[in-house]
N, C-alpha and C positions, 0 to 999 in steps of 0.2 A: 499220624500215629497209628500203629497197628497192634494187634493182639499177639501175645506169645502163644506157644503151643504147649501140649502135655501138662495140663493142670493136675495137681494132686487132688485126691477125692474129697477132702474136707475143706470147705470154704466158709465156714461160719465166722461171723465177726468175732474177733478176739482169739481165733485159733492161730497158733504159731507154727503151723505146718510149713514145710519147705515150699518155696515159691519156684517158678514164676507165676505171677498172676496173669490171668487171661481175660479177654473181653467179657464183661458181665459178672465177673467174680466179685463178691463182697470184699471190700478192703478190710484187712485186719484192724481191729481197734487197739489203741495203745494209749498210754499216758507218758508224756515226756516234758522235760523242761524247755521253756522258751526264755529269751532274754528278759521278758517282762513279767512272766508268770511261771512259777514252779509247778510241776505236775499238771500241765495242761491236758485236758481230756479231749482227745481227738474226735470222738464220735459226736460231739456237740456241734461240729461245723457243718453238718448236713443242711441241705436246703439251698445250696449254691454249688456251682462247679468248684472243684478243688484241684489245683495243680501241685504236685509234689516233685521237687527236684532233689535228687540224691547226689550229693557232691562227693568227688573223690579226694584222696589225699594229695594227688598231683596238683601243685599250685597253679600251673598254667591252665589246665582244664577247669579247675575250680573257679578261677578268676573269670574265665570266658563265660561260664554259666551265670555267675553273679552279675556280670556286666549286662548280659542279655536280659536277665530278669529285671534289673534296675531300669534299663532303657524302655521296658514295656510295662512299667509299673502302673500306668494309667489304665491298663486293662483290669487291674485288681481293685475292685470297689467294695468287696465284702457283701455285695448284694447279688451280683451276677456271678462273680468269680473271686476266689481267694487263692493265694499261693503260699506255700511253705517250702523253704529250702532246708534240707536236712544236712547238717554239718557235723563231721566227726573230728576235725582237726582242732587243736587247742587255739591256734591263732584266730581262726574264724569265730570260734565260740566266744573268744574274749572280746572281739570287736563288733559282733553282730548286734543290730538294734532292730526291734520290731517296728514296723510302720503299718499304717492302715492298709489292709489288703495283701501285704507282703511281709511274712513273718518267718521265723526260724524255729526249727527243732534242734536242740543241742544233743546230738546222739553220741555222747562221749564213749560209750561202751559198744556202739554199733548195733544195739538191739533192734532199733527201728529199721535200720538198713537191712539187717538179716531178715527181718519179718517180711520185707517187701522185695527180697531177691536182689538187692543192690550190693550185697556183701555175703560171701559164703563162709562156712566155718573154717576154711583154710586161709581166709583173709583176701581172697580174690574179689576184686571190685567189678561191679557192672554199673557204672554211672548211668542214670537214666531219668527221664521224665515220666511220671504216671499221672494221667488225668482221671479224676473220679467224677461221676455224675452227682446230682443233688441227693441221691439216695446212698451215696458213698459206695457205688459199684464202679468197677473199672470201665472207663469209656475209651481208653487208649493208652499206649506207651510208646516211647521212642528213645533212642540213645541220647545221652546228654549233649553230644556234639550236634544234634539236629535241632538246635534251639530256634533257628530262623524259621524252619518249617512248622515247628510246634506253635510258636507265637502267631504265625500267620493263620494256622488252623483255629486258634483260640478266638480270633476275631470273627470267625464264621459260626461260632456256636449259637444255637437257638437260645431264647430266653429260658431261664431255669424251669418255669412252669411248663415249657414245651419239650423238655428233654426226652420224655417217653413217646412223643409224637401222637399221643392221645390224652384227653383229660384224665387226671388222676383224682381219686377220691380216697381219703384216709379211711382205713378199716375201723371205723368207730360206730358205736351204737348210740343213737339219739332217741331217748324214750321220754315222751311227755307224761304228765300226771303221775309222778312218783310221790311227791309230797303235796298235800292239800294246801290251799292258800292260807288257812288259819294256822297251820303248823309252820309255814314259811314265816309268817308274821311273828309268831312266837319266838322263833329262832333269831330273827333280827332284833327283837326286843331284848333277848338274852344277851346278844352280842353288845348292843348299845349300853346296856346296864353295866357291863364289865369294861368296855372300851378296848379290850384286846392288847396284845403285846407283839412286837415284831419278832418273827421267828427266823432262824438261820436255815441254811441248806446243809444236807447231810454229805459229809465227805469222810473218806477213810483216812486215818492217821495211825500207822502201825497196825496193831491188831484190832483197834477200836474204830468205830464210826462216831463222829462228833458233828454237832450242829455248828456251822461256821457263819458268822455274821458278815455280810458284804452287800454290795449293791446288785447282786445277781437276782435277789428277790426282795420286793418291798410289799409286804402283806402283814396285816395284823391278825392275830389268831386268838380264839377262845376255845378251850377244851370243855366239852359238855361233861358234867359230872353227875347230873341228876339221873339215877337209875331208871326211873319211870320214863323220862324223856328218851333216854337211850333205847329202852325197850320199844317205845312207840316208833322210833326211827328204824330199828332193826325189823320190826314187823312190817313196816311199809316197804322196805327194801326187799324183804324176803317174799312178799306177796306180789309186788308190782315190778321189780327190776330183775331179781335173780333169775326168774324163769326166762326172761328175754335174753340175758347174758348166756344162759345155757343153750337156748335155741340158736343164737347167732354165732357163738364161739365154742360150743360143746365143752363148757367149763362149769363145774358145779361149785358155786361159792359156799363155803362153810364158815369162814372167819371174816370178821371186820376189824381192820386196824384203824384205830383212832376215830372218835366222834368229834370232829374238828369243824368249827366255824371260821371262815376266813373273810376278810374284808380288804378288797383292793380299792383304795381311796385316791381320787385324783389329787387331793391335797398332799398326799404322801408320795405322789409319783408311782402309784401302785402298778406293779408288773411282776412277772416271773419269766426270766429269760429261758431260752431253749434248754431243755434238760430231759433226762430219762429218770424214772422213779425207782429203778431196781438195780442200780449199778454199784452199790456199796454193800459191805458185809451185812450191815444191819437191815438193809432194805431188800435183800435178795429174795426174801419170802414173798414179796408183793407180786401179784399177777395182774390185777386190774385196778386202774385208777377210776375215780368217779367224781364228777363235778356237777352239783345240783344248784342251779341258780335260784336264789330266794327272792329276787326283786328284779324290776325293770327300771327304765328311766336313767340309765347311765350310758356313757359313750366310751368305746374301746372295751378292753377287758375280755375280749373274745379269745377262744382257743384256736391255735394254729398248729398244724403238723407239717413242719418244713420239708420233710422228705416227700411230701405229696403236694407241694405247691404252696401258694400264698393265700389260698382261700381260707377263711375263718369260719368257725361255727359257734352258735350260741343256742343253748336249749331254752325253751320257754320257762317262765316262772314255775317252779315246782318240777321241772323236767330235768333229766339227767343226760350227761354225756359219759359213757363208759368206754374204756379203751385199754389196750395192753400197756402195762407199765414200761415195756421195752420201746415204745414209740417215742421218738423225739417230739416234744411239744412245748409250747410256750403260752403264757397268758399275756396278751398284748397290753400295752399301757392303757390304764383308764384315764381318759382325758377330761371327763366331766362326771361329777357325782361319785357314787359308791357302788361297787358290785359286792353283794353279800353272797356267799356260797357255802354249802355243806360239802366237805371234801374228805370222804373216807377212802381207804384202800381195801381191796378184797383179796383173799387167798383161800387155800384149802388145807387139807391135812398135811400134804407134802410140804407146803409152805410153812406150816406150824412147826414141823420138825426142823426145817432150815433155820427158822428164827430161834428155836430153842437151842440148837447147836451153837449158834453165835452167842447167845446170852450165857450159856454155860462156859464157853471159852473165855469170855471177858471177865467172868466172875471168878475164874480159877486163879489161885495165887500165883501160878506159874505163867499166866498170860502176860506178855509184855504190854506196856502202856501205849 
């Protein structure tokens, strides 16, 4: 697989500039239907190699690519490598079925194909394979007819953790001694007295962002209401953590979103699958996420940043992990005991304006539901 030439100037994820994509370019992010899940969010598949196959309308070319992908399905394990075939024709869209490692995007209007240069505005097709590395940057591309060479090359890929050829470390801040032990114990007692409730994940639906309950997250939460306790927490963060965030990331925190206690319990199958924290209209204000562990003695429940490998991190009791809300991250399953954590988000004046604009829009009588 080789890289194309003449890249356009803007390669930010989510940008819909004209392609072709070239070696090292960030892949555009999109949301599209699959046979098993409507509105699949593509940017969550980072952490493994991803092969995209853009199928043409010509039935013979399309069938040849589908047969080649099916014959090599053993390569697609969803750990080392995943594949998605992008289909525009109604026949394939009606018969396609997702399987582990080999799935479909139903690109009925051609939007995804145009985004990746497989279709231009005049309807001219460029059927092709595009390989993305675990950070969702272009690692290669080839004509769709070169399937044999593509699948031969896939067998030689290094393990995902070695894709950069050097060890990677996620750009996160680990800061010990943010909350004193007595305050951690007080927060745990507050949670246990309440018991918590399962919370959903934030997803856009029309003009509004709503919490959706599914198996993507299994965590019970308690919101802190006591003004004095909230003031004590803000004081600790302002004195002990915010200066470190500013030094590390040149970002001045002025606002805290939510004073939330969370519990990942092994008995609940506690986990939070890979996600980003700022991708909906209501959460676009968020700049940094923070996770402060309140206890030890549990197994699993660590943070992982899939774009930077399989290594996990766990702050000490009372210590924080702070990181950009744009980073893909997951809380691995708790396999024994309970993990209690304090889980605020941070933003600034610009974020406050973004949030206010969203809230004003959904409160307007003219805003669609």
